[in-house]
C-alpha positions as CSV (number, residue, x, y, z in Angstrom):
1,M,83.0,21.1,-92.6
2,V,80.7,19.5,-94.5
3,N,78.6,17.1,-93.4
4,K,78.5,14.0,-95.0
5,P,75.8,12.4,-96.8
6,G,73.0,10.9,-94.9
7,K,74.3,11.9,-91.5
8,P,71.7,13.3,-89.3
9,K,71.9,17.5,-88.7
10,S,72.9,18.0,-84.4
11,K,69.6,19.8,-82.6
12,R,71.9,22.0,-80.9
13,T,71.4,25.9,-80.5
14,P,72.9,28.6,-79.2
15,V,72.3,29.5,-75.6
16,R,71.8,32.8,-76.4
17,L,68.3,31.2,-78.1
18,R,67.5,29.0,-75.5
19,H,67.9,32.3,-73.2
20,R,65.5,34.1,-75.6
21,I,63.0,32.0,-75.8
22,E,63.0,31.7,-71.9
23,K,62.6,36.0,-71.7
24,A,60.4,35.4,-73.7
25,S,58.1,32.9,-72.2
26,A,58.4,34.6,-68.9
27,A,57.4,38.5,-70.8
28,K,53.9,36.2,-72.0
29,Q,52.9,34.5,-68.6
30,R,53.7,38.7,-66.9
31,K,51.2,40.0,-69.5
32,Q,48.7,37.4,-68.9
33,R,49.2,37.3,-65.2
34,K,48.4,41.0,-65.6
35,L,45.2,40.7,-67.9
36,A,43.8,38.7,-65.6
37,K,44.4,40.4,-62.7
38,K,42.4,43.9,-65.0
39,N,39.5,40.6,-66.1
40,P,36.5,42.3,-63.5
41,E,34.8,39.1,-63.9
42,W,35.2,36.4,-61.9
43,R,36.3,32.8,-61.2
44,S,36.6,30.5,-59.0
45,R,40.2,28.6,-58.8
46,L,38.1,25.5,-57.5
47,K,37.1,22.9,-60.2
48,K,33.1,22.4,-60.5
49,D,32.2,18.9,-60.6
50,P,30.9,18.2,-63.4
51,G,28.6,15.2,-61.8
52,I,27.2,12.7,-63.6
53,P,28.1,11.8,-67.9
54,N,24.5,12.7,-69.8
55,L,24.9,10.1,-71.6
56,F,25.5,7.4,-68.2
57,P,22.8,5.0,-68.1
58,Y,21.5,5.0,-64.4
59,K,22.1,8.4,-63.8
60,D,17.8,9.1,-63.3
61,K,18.4,5.7,-60.9
62,I,21.8,8.0,-58.7
63,L,20.3,11.2,-58.7
64,H,16.4,9.7,-57.3
65,Q,18.6,7.8,-54.4
66,I,20.9,11.0,-53.6
67,E,17.4,13.4,-52.7
68,E,16.4,10.2,-50.5
69,K,19.3,10.1,-48.1
70,K,19.4,13.8,-48.4
71,R,15.6,14.3,-47.2
72,L,16.1,11.0,-44.6
73,K,18.8,13.1,-42.9
74,E,16.7,16.4,-42.5
75,E,13.6,14.3,-40.8
76,E,16.3,12.3,-38.9
77,V,17.4,16.1,-37.7
78,I,13.9,17.1,-37.2
79,R,13.1,13.8,-35.0
80,R,16.6,14.4,-32.9
81,R,15.4,18.0,-32.4
82,E,12.0,17.3,-30.8
83,E,12.8,14.8,-28.9
84,T,16.1,17.0,-27.4
85,R,13.6,19.5,-27.0
86,D,10.8,17.5,-25.2
87,T,12.9,16.1,-23.1
88,A,14.8,18.9,-21.6
89,I,11.6,20.6,-21.0
90,A,10.6,17.5,-18.8
91,K,13.6,17.0,-17.3
92,A,13.3,20.7,-15.8
93,T,10.1,19.9,-15.4
94,R,11.7,17.1,-12.8
95,H,14.3,19.5,-11.8
96,D,11.5,22.1,-10.1
97,V,9.4,19.6,-8.3
98,A,13.4,17.8,-6.4
99,N,14.5,21.5,-6.1
100,T,10.8,22.8,-3.9
101,D,11.8,19.3,-2.2
102,D,15.3,19.6,-1.1
103,G,17.4,22.3,-3.1
104,K,19.7,19.7,-5.3
105,Y,18.7,21.2,-8.8
106,G,22.3,22.9,-10.1
107,E,23.3,19.7,-9.6
108,D,20.7,17.9,-12.1
109,L,21.3,20.5,-14.0
110,L,24.5,20.6,-15.0
111,D,24.5,16.8,-15.1
112,E,21.5,17.6,-17.7
113,S,23.0,20.0,-19.5
114,M,26.2,17.8,-20.0
115,E,23.9,14.7,-21.2
116,H,22.8,17.2,-24.1
117,E,25.8,18.0,-24.9
118,T,26.5,14.1,-25.3
119,A,23.4,13.6,-27.3
120,A,24.1,16.6,-29.5
121,E,26.8,15.9,-30.6
122,S,26.5,12.3,-31.6
123,S,23.9,13.8,-34.1
124,N,24.3,17.3,-35.6
125,P,26.4,20.3,-35.0
126,L,23.8,22.2,-35.9
127,A,21.1,20.6,-33.5
128,A,23.3,20.4,-30.5
129,L,23.5,24.2,-30.2
130,L,19.8,24.6,-30.7
131,A,19.4,22.1,-28.4
132,S,22.6,23.6,-25.7
133,A,20.2,26.5,-25.9
134,E,17.3,25.8,-25.8
135,A,18.4,23.6,-22.9
136,R,19.7,26.0,-20.9
137,A,16.9,28.8,-21.7
138,V,14.6,26.3,-19.7
139,A,17.1,25.1,-16.2
140,Y,17.9,29.4,-16.5
141,E,13.9,29.8,-15.9
142,G,13.5,27.2,-13.5
143,G,16.2,28.7,-11.8
144,S,14.8,32.0,-11.2
145,E,12.0,31.1,-10.1
146,S,13.8,28.5,-7.7
147,D,15.7,31.6,-6.3
148,G,12.3,33.7,-6.1
149,D,11.1,31.5,-3.3
150,D,14.2,31.1,-1.7
151,A,14.0,34.9,-0.7
152,G,11.3,34.6,1.4
153,D,13.8,32.6,4.2
154,H,16.2,35.3,3.7
155,D,17.7,38.4,1.7
156,D,19.3,37.4,-0.9
157,S,19.0,40.1,-3.2
158,E,22.4,41.9,-1.4
159,G,24.5,39.1,-2.6
160,D,23.1,39.1,-6.3
161,M,23.5,42.8,-6.3
162,D,27.4,42.1,-5.4
163,L,27.7,39.1,-7.5
164,E,26.8,41.4,-10.4
165,A,28.4,44.4,-9.6
166,S,31.6,42.1,-9.8
167,A,31.2,40.6,-13.4
168,N,33.3,42.4,-14.6
169,L,35.8,42.3,-12.6
170,S,36.7,38.5,-13.5
171,Q,36.4,37.7,-16.9
172,P,35.0,40.4,-18.1
173,H,35.0,38.8,-21.9
174,D,33.3,35.7,-20.6
175,P,29.4,35.6,-21.0
176,S,28.5,32.3,-18.0
177,R,29.0,34.1,-15.3
178,R,25.2,34.2,-14.5
179,A,26.6,30.7,-14.7
180,F,29.4,31.1,-12.2
181,D,26.4,32.7,-10.4
182,N,24.0,30.3,-10.3
183,V,26.8,27.4,-9.6
184,Y,28.0,29.3,-6.1
185,K,23.8,29.5,-5.5
186,T,23.9,25.5,-5.7
187,I,27.5,25.1,-3.7
188,L,26.5,27.3,-0.4
189,S,22.6,26.1,-1.3
190,S,23.9,22.0,-0.8
191,S,26.8,22.1,0.9
192,D,27.0,21.6,4.7
193,I,30.9,22.1,5.3
194,I,32.2,25.2,3.9
195,L,35.8,25.4,3.0
196,Y,36.6,29.3,1.8
197,V,40.3,28.8,0.5
198,L,42.7,31.7,1.3
199,D,46.0,32.7,-1.1
200,A,48.1,33.1,2.2
201,R,50.7,35.2,0.2
202,D,47.1,37.8,0.5
203,P,44.6,36.8,2.7
204,N,42.0,39.6,2.8
205,G,42.0,40.7,-1.5
206,T,41.7,37.4,-1.5
207,R,38.4,37.5,1.0
208,S,34.8,38.9,0.7
209,R,33.2,39.6,4.2
210,E,29.5,39.9,2.7
211,I,30.2,36.0,1.4
212,E,31.5,34.7,4.9
213,R,27.9,36.6,6.2
214,E,25.6,34.4,4.2
215,I,27.0,32.3,4.4
216,T,26.5,31.9,8.2
217,A,23.1,34.0,7.5
218,A,21.8,30.1,5.2
219,D,19.3,27.8,6.3
220,A,18.8,29.8,9.8
221,G,22.6,29.6,10.6
222,S,23.0,25.7,9.9
223,K,25.6,25.7,7.7
224,R,29.6,26.1,8.7
225,L,32.7,27.7,7.6
226,I,36.4,27.2,8.1
227,L,39.2,29.6,5.6
228,I,41.5,27.6,4.9
229,L,45.3,29.2,4.4
230,N,46.9,27.2,1.4
231,K,51.0,28.1,0.0
232,I,52.1,28.7,3.4
233,D,55.5,28.5,2.0
234,L,55.5,31.0,0.0
235,V,55.2,33.1,3.6
236,P,57.3,33.3,6.1
237,P,56.6,31.7,9.5
238,P,56.2,35.4,11.4
239,A,53.8,36.2,8.2
240,L,51.5,32.7,9.0
241,K,51.7,33.2,12.4
242,S,50.4,36.7,12.7
243,W,47.5,35.6,10.0
244,L,46.8,33.2,11.6
245,S,45.6,35.2,14.8
246,Y,44.0,37.4,12.9
247,L,41.8,35.0,11.2
248,R,41.1,32.7,13.9
249,R,39.4,36.2,15.0
250,Y,36.4,35.5,13.0
251,Y,35.8,31.9,11.5
252,P,38.0,29.0,12.5
253,T,41.4,28.7,9.7
254,L,44.2,26.4,9.4
255,P,47.3,27.3,7.2
256,L,47.6,24.2,4.6
257,R,50.3,23.2,2.1
258,A,47.6,21.7,-0.3
259,S,50.8,20.8,-3.8
260,T,54.4,20.7,-3.4
261,P,55.6,24.7,-5.0
262,A,56.7,25.6,-8.4
263,P,60.8,24.8,-9.8
264,N,62.9,27.9,-8.6
265,A,60.3,28.4,-6.2
266,R,61.7,30.5,-2.9
267,T,60.0,28.6,-0.6
268,F,60.3,29.2,3.8
269,D,60.6,25.9,5.5
270,H,57.5,25.4,8.0
271,K,59.5,22.3,9.6
272,S,56.2,20.2,10.7
273,L,53.9,21.8,8.0
274,T,54.3,19.7,5.1
275,V,51.8,18.3,2.2
276,K,50.7,15.3,4.0
277,G,50.1,16.6,7.7
278,T,48.3,19.6,7.0
279,S,46.0,17.6,4.9
280,E,45.5,15.0,7.3
281,T,44.3,17.8,10.0
282,L,42.0,19.1,7.7
283,L,41.1,15.3,6.6
284,R,40.5,14.3,10.6
285,A,38.4,17.6,10.7
286,L,36.2,17.2,8.8
287,K,35.1,13.3,9.2
288,T,35.4,14.1,12.7
289,Y,32.0,16.8,12.2
290,A,30.8,14.5,9.9
291,H,30.5,11.5,12.1
292,G,29.3,13.8,15.0
293,K,26.5,14.9,13.1
294,Q,25.0,11.5,12.7
295,L,23.5,12.0,9.2
296,K,21.7,9.6,7.0
297,R,23.5,11.3,4.4
298,S,26.8,12.5,3.2
299,T,28.2,15.2,4.7
300,K,28.9,17.8,1.5
301,V,31.4,19.8,2.3
302,G,32.0,22.7,-0.8
303,I,35.4,24.1,-1.7
304,I,34.8,27.9,-2.8
305,G,37.3,30.6,-3.2
306,Y,39.1,33.0,-5.7
307,P,40.7,31.7,-9.0
308,N,44.1,29.5,-9.0
309,V,43.9,29.9,-4.7
310,G,44.4,26.1,-5.1
311,K,40.4,24.7,-4.1
312,S,41.0,21.4,-6.2
313,S,44.8,21.1,-5.3
314,V,43.6,20.8,-1.5
315,I,40.9,18.2,-2.6
316,N,43.6,16.2,-4.3
317,A,46.2,17.0,-1.6
318,L,42.9,15.7,0.8
319,T,42.0,12.6,-1.2
320,G,46.2,11.8,-1.1
321,C,45.6,11.2,3.1
322,L,43.9,8.4,1.9
323,G,45.3,4.4,1.9
324,G,45.7,1.7,0.3
325,G,45.7,0.9,-3.2
326,A,43.6,4.0,-5.1
327,T,45.9,6.4,-3.1
328,R,48.1,7.4,-6.7
329,S,44.0,6.6,-8.6
330,R,42.8,9.3,-5.7
331,S,45.6,12.3,-5.5
332,T,44.5,13.2,-9.3
333,A,40.6,13.8,-8.6
334,C,40.4,17.0,-9.9
335,P,43.0,18.1,-12.6
336,V,44.7,21.5,-11.9
337,G,46.9,23.9,-13.2
338,A,48.8,26.6,-12.7
339,E,46.6,29.3,-14.9
340,A,43.3,30.2,-13.6
341,G,39.7,29.1,-15.2
342,I,40.9,25.0,-15.5
343,T,37.5,24.2,-13.1
344,T,34.5,25.3,-14.9
345,A,31.9,23.0,-12.9
346,L,31.2,21.5,-10.1
347,R,32.6,18.3,-9.4
348,E,31.9,15.7,-6.5
349,V,34.3,13.4,-5.0
350,K,33.7,11.0,-2.6
351,I,35.5,9.9,0.5
352,D,33.9,7.8,2.3
353,N,30.0,6.7,2.6
354,K,30.3,10.0,6.0
355,L,31.9,12.4,3.5
356,K,31.6,14.5,0.5
357,L,33.6,17.0,-1.6
358,V,32.9,19.6,-3.9
359,D,35.0,21.1,-6.2
360,S,34.1,24.6,-8.0
361,P,35.1,27.0,-10.7
362,G,37.0,29.9,-9.3
363,I,34.9,33.0,-8.4
364,V,35.6,37.0,-8.2
365,F,33.8,37.5,-4.7
366,P,31.8,41.2,-3.9
367,S,34.1,43.5,-1.7
368,S,32.3,46.5,0.8
369,L,35.1,48.6,-1.3
370,E,34.1,47.8,-4.7
371,T,32.0,50.3,-5.1
372,S,33.2,53.7,-7.9
373,T,32.7,52.8,-11.3
374,S,36.2,55.2,-11.9
375,K,38.0,54.4,-14.7
376,K,41.0,54.9,-12.9
377,K,39.5,53.1,-10.0
378,K,38.8,49.7,-12.5
379,K,42.2,49.8,-13.7
380,D,43.1,49.9,-9.7
381,D,40.5,46.4,-9.4
382,Q,42.2,45.4,-13.4
383,A,46.1,45.0,-11.7
384,R,45.5,43.7,-8.2
385,L,43.2,40.9,-9.9
386,I,46.6,39.9,-11.6
387,L,48.2,39.3,-9.1
388,L,45.9,37.7,-7.1
389,N,46.7,35.3,-10.6
390,A,43.1,35.8,-10.8
391,I,42.9,36.2,-14.3
392,P,44.5,34.1,-17.3
393,P,47.3,35.3,-19.0
394,K,45.3,35.2,-22.6
395,Q,43.0,37.9,-20.9
396,I,45.4,40.3,-19.7
397,T,45.3,42.7,-21.8
398,D,47.5,45.9,-19.9
399,P,49.9,43.5,-17.4
400,V,51.9,46.6,-16.9
401,P,49.9,48.6,-13.9
402,A,49.9,44.8,-12.2
403,I,53.6,45.6,-11.8
404,T,53.5,48.9,-11.0
405,L,51.3,47.7,-8.5
406,L,53.9,44.8,-7.2
407,L,56.3,47.8,-7.5
408,S,55.3,48.9,-5.2
409,R,53.8,46.5,-2.4
410,L,57.7,45.5,-2.5
411,S,59.2,49.0,-2.0
412,A,57.4,49.2,1.0
413,S,60.3,46.5,2.8
414,H,63.6,46.9,1.3
415,A,64.8,43.1,1.7
416,S,61.8,42.8,-0.6
417,L,62.3,45.0,-3.2
418,D,66.2,43.5,-3.2
419,N,65.1,40.0,-3.7
420,L,62.7,41.1,-6.2
421,L,65.8,42.8,-8.1
422,S,68.4,39.6,-7.0
423,V,65.6,37.5,-9.3
424,Y,66.8,39.4,-12.2
425,G,70.1,40.9,-11.6
426,V,69.1,43.7,-12.5
427,P,71.0,47.4,-10.7
428,P,68.3,49.7,-8.5
429,L,65.8,51.2,-10.3
430,I,65.8,54.2,-11.7
431,P,62.6,56.8,-11.6
432,G,61.7,58.4,-14.3
433,V,60.4,62.4,-14.6
434,D,56.8,61.5,-12.9
435,G,58.7,59.0,-10.6
436,D,58.0,56.2,-11.4
437,V,60.6,53.5,-12.0
438,T,58.1,50.3,-13.1
439,T,59.6,51.3,-16.6
440,D,63.4,51.7,-15.9
441,F,62.9,47.9,-13.7
442,L,60.6,46.3,-17.2
443,V,63.4,47.9,-20.0
444,Q,66.3,46.1,-17.7
445,V,63.8,42.8,-17.2
446,A,63.2,42.8,-20.9
447,R,67.4,42.9,-21.8
448,K,68.0,40.4,-19.2
449,R,65.5,37.4,-20.8
450,G,65.9,38.5,-23.8
451,R,62.1,40.1,-24.4
452,L,63.3,42.3,-27.3
453,G,61.4,43.3,-30.1
454,K,62.4,44.4,-33.9
455,G,65.7,46.5,-33.5
456,G,66.7,45.4,-30.2
457,V,63.3,47.3,-28.8
458,P,62.8,46.0,-25.1
459,N,58.7,45.1,-25.2
460,L,57.4,46.0,-21.9
461,T,55.0,44.0,-22.7
462,A,57.1,40.6,-23.1
463,A,58.8,41.6,-19.8
464,A,55.8,42.3,-17.4
465,M,54.0,38.7,-18.4
466,T,57.5,37.0,-17.3
467,V,57.1,39.0,-14.0
468,I,53.6,38.2,-13.9
469,T,54.6,34.4,-14.5
470,D,57.5,34.5,-11.9
471,W,55.7,36.2,-8.8
472,R,52.6,33.6,-9.6
473,D,54.7,30.9,-9.5
474,G,56.6,32.3,-6.6
475,R,59.3,33.4,-8.1
476,I,59.3,36.3,-6.2
477,Q,58.5,36.3,-2.8
478,G,56.4,39.2,-1.6
479,W,53.4,39.1,0.9
480,V,51.2,41.7,1.9
481,D,50.7,42.0,6.5
482,V,48.1,41.6,8.6
483,P,46.7,45.2,8.8
484,G,47.2,47.3,11.9
485,D,43.8,49.0,12.3
486,E,40.6,46.0,12.3
487,E,37.8,47.1,10.0
488,E,35.7,45.6,12.4
489,G,35.4,44.4,15.9
490,M,35.1,40.9,17.2
491,T,31.8,40.5,19.3
492,G,31.4,38.3,22.4
493,D,28.5,37.0,19.9
494,Q,31.1,36.1,17.1
495,K,33.7,34.5,19.9
496,E,31.3,31.9,21.0
497,V,30.5,31.0,17.6
498,V,34.4,30.2,16.3
499,S,34.1,28.5,20.2
500,E,31.1,26.4,19.6
501,W,32.7,25.9,15.9
502,A,36.2,24.5,17.0
503,E,34.1,22.3,19.3
504,E,32.3,20.9,16.3
505,F,35.6,20.5,14.5
506,R,37.7,19.1,17.4
507,L,40.3,21.7,16.8
508,E,42.1,22.6,19.9
509,G,45.1,21.7,19.7
510,L,44.9,21.3,15.9
511,W,47.3,23.7,13.4
512,G,46.2,27.3,14.0
513,A,43.0,26.4,15.6
514,G,41.6,28.3,19.1
515,G,44.5,28.6,22.1
516,G,47.0,25.9,20.5
517,H,50.2,25.9,21.4
518,E,51.8,23.8,18.4
519,V,51.7,26.8,15.5
520,D,53.8,28.7,17.6
521,E,56.2,25.5,18.4
522,V,56.4,24.4,15.1
523,M,57.2,28.3,13.9
524,D,59.7,29.4,16.1
525,E,62.2,26.8,16.2
């Protein structure tokens, strides 16, 4: 068909021509990218700032203003840095003088570091880092001098060696171990009463005889020590009764339920040993001692213990006993969490004009059994600390040995092992070639809980972390029985000390005290 004269020609092209153009364009782009990779000349993808054009009439004035602002900023950073350094040196000097007077150096040191960090953050990150480092260096020098002065009163060298020996067991990747040790020394020197919080599932595992002896020997024996058996709802009444009788041979001991259990936790009913009842009992004993001493200052109660034994929960439980409108606000006086390492510094909570509570970070205290440096011993200690929930989950590198230790403990009782298998709904375990059942158990847990890797392969590490979490939250029932053979006998002087301290706190007739029968009646119901 012939087009009519004057009619525009059609611009449509065949599809094959359009596809040919697209292919050619793609081939050209591929070739350019390939040549660009072979080009040795480095080219930045960021576009360079062209700056101020030369033809701009006010270019010199703008450049001068920019240089002036840069110079003023540098001078301000230097001035703030010098002021921070002078302030740190002056305060450290004042703290040394105050430390020789009343021994309260540690609390001022923590307040000082917080002030420097706050001031530094508002100025410049680099200046903040430098100022904080200088302040901590000056503070540490002052702390070492004060430690040397205290050595004349009583021998602290053994305690220092023990704390350093246990440093590689507690938080091995934490560079601030020395700061934690200084916090412990601070709370020991400034407190009148020490509450040593223990886990009811393994009291001896969270207990250190060296620390107990150091506390009782401090300040010519003027300090008082009370053992707090926390998490009593995770052990049966007979085991709790046995542990209370055992621990009361050494120091006054009180049972406590500092908080409610985790969801789906398998707990035991102790009748009247409730959160409110046990907290009021402990608070009444502390107030009795504080009012009986008639000091011109507040009686300080320091709370120490392993990580995640419930130290902050103890304070929240005690403050929750206070009546009035402050009950709700004081019930969370200290932050708490299921993982270890929530509390990182000293925290003081005022109960009344006569009583103050001091919360402290968790520290793995030394033990007389921790003398071996072999690889196997360190591995076993790591597994023990994992079962004590003393290591945060993010710092656990190999959780499988902890599961092996847990299975070995629960295998001593058929009922405990059956309860563990019923939690995950797995059949009886089949021992391996070397008699180890850990692998079979973790494989079945991984399949039940969906901890599978690529291709459906069971992830044993993830399964082990699941078991550790369930153990931490009380979904797995397990506890350590009272040792049959006592490691050290109870001397006559120790009996007199226990009875004298119980009289000062008026613990006779209270739960877990002296010869009171109330706890026995409650548990026998």
